[in-house]
C-alpha positions as CSV (number, residue, x, y, z in Angstrom):
1,M,237.4,99.9,159.1
2,L,236.3,101.9,162.1
3,A,233.6,104.4,162.1
4,T,236.2,107.3,162.0
5,D,237.5,105.8,158.6
6,F,234.1,106.0,157.1
7,V,233.8,109.7,158.3
8,Y,237.4,110.4,156.7
9,E,236.2,108.7,153.6
10,F,233.1,111.2,153.8
11,I,235.3,114.0,154.3
12,K,237.4,113.1,151.3
13,H,234.7,112.1,148.9
14,P,231.3,113.7,150.4
15,S,229.1,113.4,146.9
16,R,230.3,109.7,146.7
17,V,229.9,108.7,150.2
18,G,226.8,110.6,150.7
19,T,226.5,110.6,154.7
20,L,228.7,110.7,157.8
21,T,227.8,107.3,159.1
22,Q,227.0,103.8,157.7
23,S,223.4,102.5,157.7
24,S,222.2,101.4,161.0
25,R,221.3,97.8,161.5
26,F,217.5,98.8,161.4
27,L,218.0,100.6,158.2
28,A,220.1,97.6,156.7
29,R,217.2,95.4,157.8
30,A,214.5,97.5,156.3
31,I,216.3,97.5,152.9
32,A,217.3,94.0,153.0
33,Q,213.8,92.6,153.7
34,Q,212.7,94.2,150.4
35,I,214.8,91.9,148.1
36,N,211.6,89.8,148.6
37,G,212.9,86.4,147.7
38,S,215.4,87.6,144.8
39,S,218.3,85.2,144.1
40,H,220.4,87.6,142.0
41,V,220.9,90.9,143.7
42,I,223.1,94.0,142.4
43,E,224.1,96.4,145.1
44,F,225.2,99.9,144.1
45,G,227.2,101.8,146.8
46,P,227.5,99.1,149.6
47,G,230.0,101.3,151.5
48,M,231.3,99.2,154.5
49,G,228.7,96.4,153.8
50,A,225.9,97.2,156.6
51,V,223.4,96.3,154.1
52,T,225.4,93.7,152.0
53,T,225.6,91.6,155.2
54,E,221.7,91.8,155.7
55,I,221.2,91.0,152.2
56,L,223.4,88.0,152.4
57,K,221.5,86.8,155.5
58,R,218.2,86.9,153.4
59,L,219.7,85.6,150.0
60,P,219.0,81.9,149.0
61,A,222.1,79.3,149.1
62,H,222.0,79.5,145.2
63,G,222.2,83.2,145.3
64,R,224.4,85.7,144.0
65,L,225.1,89.3,145.3
66,T,227.3,91.6,143.3
67,C,228.5,94.9,144.9
68,F,229.6,97.8,143.0
69,E,231.7,100.0,144.9
70,I,234.0,102.8,143.5
71,N,235.7,103.6,146.6
72,P,239.0,101.3,146.8
73,C,239.1,101.6,150.8
74,F,235.5,100.3,151.1
75,C,236.5,97.6,148.7
76,H,238.9,96.5,150.8
77,Y,236.8,96.4,153.7
78,L,234.0,94.4,151.8
79,S,236.7,91.7,150.8
80,R,236.7,90.5,154.6
81,I,233.2,89.2,154.1
82,N,233.7,85.7,153.9
83,D,230.7,84.4,151.7
84,P,231.0,82.7,148.4
85,R,227.8,84.3,147.1
86,L,229.6,87.8,147.2
87,R,231.1,89.4,144.3
88,I,232.7,92.8,144.5
89,I,233.6,95.1,141.7
90,N,235.4,98.0,142.1
91,D,234.0,100.1,139.4
92,D,231.2,102.6,139.0
93,A,227.6,101.4,139.2
94,R,226.9,102.8,135.6
95,N,228.9,100.1,134.2
96,C,227.3,97.2,136.0
97,E,225.9,95.7,132.6
98,K,229.5,95.0,131.4
99,Y,229.7,92.5,134.3
100,V,226.0,90.9,135.2
101,H,223.1,90.2,132.8
102,N,220.6,89.4,135.3
103,L,219.1,92.5,136.7
104,D,216.8,90.8,138.8
105,C,217.1,93.2,142.1
106,I,219.0,96.4,142.4
107,V,219.5,97.6,145.9
108,S,221.2,101.2,145.9
109,G,222.9,103.2,148.5
110,L,224.1,106.0,146.2
111,P,223.6,109.2,147.1
112,L,221.3,110.1,144.1
113,V,220.4,113.6,145.1
114,L,224.3,114.7,145.2
115,L,224.9,112.9,141.7
116,N,224.7,115.2,138.8
117,K,221.7,115.0,136.6
118,S,223.4,112.8,134.0
119,A,224.6,110.3,136.5
120,R,221.4,110.2,138.5
121,E,219.6,109.4,135.1
122,E,221.9,106.7,134.1
123,I,221.5,104.9,137.4
124,L,217.4,105.3,137.3
125,A,217.7,104.0,133.5
126,I,219.8,101.0,134.5
127,S,217.5,100.4,137.6
128,R,214.5,100.7,135.5
129,K,215.5,97.3,133.6
130,S,215.3,95.3,137.0
131,K,212.3,93.8,138.3
132,R,212.8,95.5,141.6
133,F,214.7,98.6,142.6
134,I,215.4,99.6,146.0
135,Q,217.0,102.8,146.7
136,L,218.1,104.4,150.1
137,Q,217.5,108.4,150.4
138,Y,217.8,110.8,153.1
139,S,215.4,113.1,151.5
140,P,212.1,112.8,149.7
141,V,213.3,115.1,147.1
142,L,213.4,112.4,144.4
143,A,210.1,111.1,144.9
144,E,208.6,112.6,141.3
145,T,211.8,111.8,139.5
146,V,211.7,108.2,140.6
147,K,208.1,108.0,139.5
148,T,209.1,108.9,136.0
149,Y,210.9,105.9,135.8
150,F,208.7,103.2,137.6
151,S,204.8,102.9,137.7
152,D,204.9,101.4,141.3
153,V,206.9,103.4,143.9
154,K,206.4,102.6,147.7
155,V,208.1,104.6,150.3
156,S,209.0,103.9,154.0
157,F,210.4,106.0,156.6
158,T,213.1,104.6,159.0
159,L,213.7,106.9,161.9
160,L,216.3,104.7,163.7
161,N,219.1,105.7,161.6
162,F,221.4,108.8,161.5
163,P,220.1,110.5,159.6
164,P,216.6,109.1,159.3
165,A,216.2,107.7,155.9
166,F,213.7,106.9,153.1
167,V,213.6,103.8,151.6
168,Y,212.1,103.5,148.1
169,V,210.8,100.0,146.5
170,C,210.1,100.3,142.8
171,T,208.6,97.7,140.6
172,S,206.8,97.7,137.3
173,P,209.4,99.4,135.5
174,Q,208.0,101.2,132.5
175,P,209.1,103.7,129.9
176,R,209.3,107.4,131.3
177,V,205.7,108.0,132.1
178,A,204.3,109.3,135.3
179,G,203.4,106.7,138.0
180,K,202.0,106.7,141.5
181,I,203.6,106.7,144.9
182,R,202.3,105.3,148.0
183,S,203.4,104.3,151.4
184,L,204.7,100.7,152.4
185,H,202.5,100.9,155.5
């Protein structure tokens, strides 16, 4: 798939794809570094796999990466990644618990800001069950919402991406109470 194919998918489904371009290698590395030794990683919205390939580089030999991608075109592209630790599921991320039971680490490239409130809340409720939740966003708008699901939220900013992006790293899930937010630096 070419970059033009990614743009075409964005034009067809802007609220599902969320951006005109795939994640830069700088952003993909910044996100993948945050899996922090997790051996069971779930990725919501992997797109063409820029973050996926970086996660696989850091995943232990016995690890497992399960990707949930709703776009069949992107699933086809992901299926070209030759790694036995990778499992691609063409289904909505909200159905992930039908397929996986170990929610060790969830990495999300879903455009939460563009999702309706109900879908966003479902994704965050599932993610709060994980030990670690890493969310890519292009705006800090959701910081307060994310803090209601996690007691510890760290945010970093990656300038070397188009558009520049925020990476939320969330731990210590707890019932819906306000938490704190601090910088990764």
